[in-house]
C-alpha positions as CSV (number, residue, x, y, z in Angstrom):
1,M,81.6,96.4,84.3
2,Q,83.6,93.7,86.0
3,K,84.7,93.8,89.3
4,I,88.5,93.9,90.3
5,Q,89.6,90.5,91.6
6,P,92.3,89.5,93.5
7,I,95.6,88.2,92.1
8,A,98.9,87.4,93.5
9,V,101.1,90.3,94.5
10,E,104.5,90.4,92.6
11,R,106.3,93.5,94.3
12,S,109.1,95.3,92.6
13,E,112.5,95.0,94.0
14,D,112.0,98.1,96.1
15,G,108.3,96.6,97.4
16,W,106.0,98.6,95.1
17,W,103.0,97.0,93.4
18,T,99.9,98.0,91.7
19,H,97.3,95.7,90.5
20,P,96.9,95.3,86.6
21,D,93.4,96.1,86.6
22,M,93.4,99.2,88.9
23,P,93.0,102.3,86.7
24,V,95.2,105.3,86.5
25,I,93.9,107.6,89.3
26,E,95.0,111.1,89.7
27,T,92.7,112.8,92.0
28,S,90.7,111.7,95.0
29,E,87.5,112.4,92.9
30,Q,88.5,109.7,90.3
31,F,89.3,107.2,93.2
32,D,85.9,107.8,94.7
33,E,84.1,107.4,91.4
34,W,86.0,104.2,90.9
35,Q,85.1,102.8,94.2
36,K,81.4,103.7,93.9
37,Q,81.3,101.9,90.4
38,Q,83.0,99.0,91.9
39,G,81.3,98.7,94.9
40,F,84.2,97.9,97.4
41,Q,85.1,98.7,100.9
42,L,88.5,100.2,101.5
43,C,91.4,100.1,104.0
44,I,94.6,102.1,104.0
45,V,97.5,101.0,106.0
46,M,100.3,103.3,106.0
47,L,103.9,102.1,107.0
48,D,104.0,104.9,109.6
49,G,102.0,103.4,112.4
50,D,101.8,99.9,111.0
51,N,102.9,97.0,113.2
52,G,102.9,94.4,110.0
53,T,106.0,92.0,109.6
54,G,109.2,94.2,108.8
55,A,107.5,97.5,109.3
56,E,109.9,98.8,112.3
57,E,112.8,97.9,110.0
58,A,111.4,99.5,106.7
59,N,110.3,102.7,108.7
60,T,113.5,103.3,110.2
61,A,115.1,102.7,106.4
62,Y,112.7,104.8,104.7
63,F,112.1,107.8,107.2
64,E,115.2,107.8,109.0
65,N,117.9,106.8,106.3
66,G,116.3,108.0,103.4
67,D,115.9,104.3,101.5
68,A,113.2,104.5,98.6
69,S,112.4,100.7,99.5
70,C,109.9,99.2,101.6
71,A,110.3,95.7,100.4
72,V,110.6,94.1,104.0
73,W,107.6,95.7,105.0
74,Q,104.4,93.1,104.8
75,P,101.3,95.4,105.5
76,S,99.0,94.3,108.1
77,K,95.7,93.0,106.8
78,P,92.8,94.6,107.8
79,D,90.1,92.4,110.1
80,G,87.6,90.3,108.8
81,D,87.7,88.1,105.4
82,D,88.1,88.6,101.8
83,W,90.6,91.4,101.7
84,F,93.2,91.9,98.8
85,I,95.9,94.2,97.9
86,V,95.2,96.5,94.8
87,S,98.6,98.6,95.7
88,I,101.6,99.5,97.6
89,H,102.9,102.5,96.6
90,D,104.6,105.7,98.0
91,T,102.7,109.1,99.1
92,E,103.6,112.2,100.5
93,D,103.1,110.8,103.9
94,G,105.3,107.7,102.9
95,P,104.6,104.1,101.8
96,A,100.4,103.1,101.9
97,C,98.9,99.8,101.1
98,I,95.2,100.0,99.8
99,W,93.5,96.6,100.8
100,I,89.8,96.3,99.3
101,R,87.3,93.8,99.6
102,H,83.7,93.3,97.9
103,P,81.7,93.0,101.0
104,T,79.0,90.2,101.4
105,E,75.5,91.6,102.5
106,E,76.8,90.5,106.3
107,Q,79.7,92.5,105.8
108,Q,78.1,95.4,104.7
109,R,75.5,95.3,107.8
110,E,78.5,95.0,110.2
111,A,80.1,98.2,108.6
112,K,76.9,100.1,108.7
113,E,76.4,99.0,112.7
114,R,80.3,99.9,113.1
115,M,79.3,103.2,111.6
116,K,76.5,103.7,114.0
117,L,78.6,103.2,117.1
118,R,81.3,105.5,115.9
119,I,78.4,108.3,115.5
120,V,77.0,107.3,118.7
121,T,80.0,107.1,120.7
122,G,82.0,109.9,118.7
123,K,84.9,107.5,118.1
């Protein structure tokens, strides 16, 4: 199986976009299976709570004015290297951006260490 690769993000007029190599996924179980097959790390950035460029304007327009566009929002990129967007889409909780990366061995070790710290500190 070929792993999904980064491509240029060309958002619609309303700001939505899905990577053409992302399969149609209807359940969280299907997404989990795809993630397992692809072996990627995942970071989901929600418009509500993000501080990316245009987030405040898009948040007001979307949640307060009922505007179905998030085109002015540039989602914050996760810390670290090699992240790319596979989807900017609407959810029950508002606009979301899915970032993924195919981690290097070092990035995998770092992620495991962060998880150990979360377990120990409870954060």
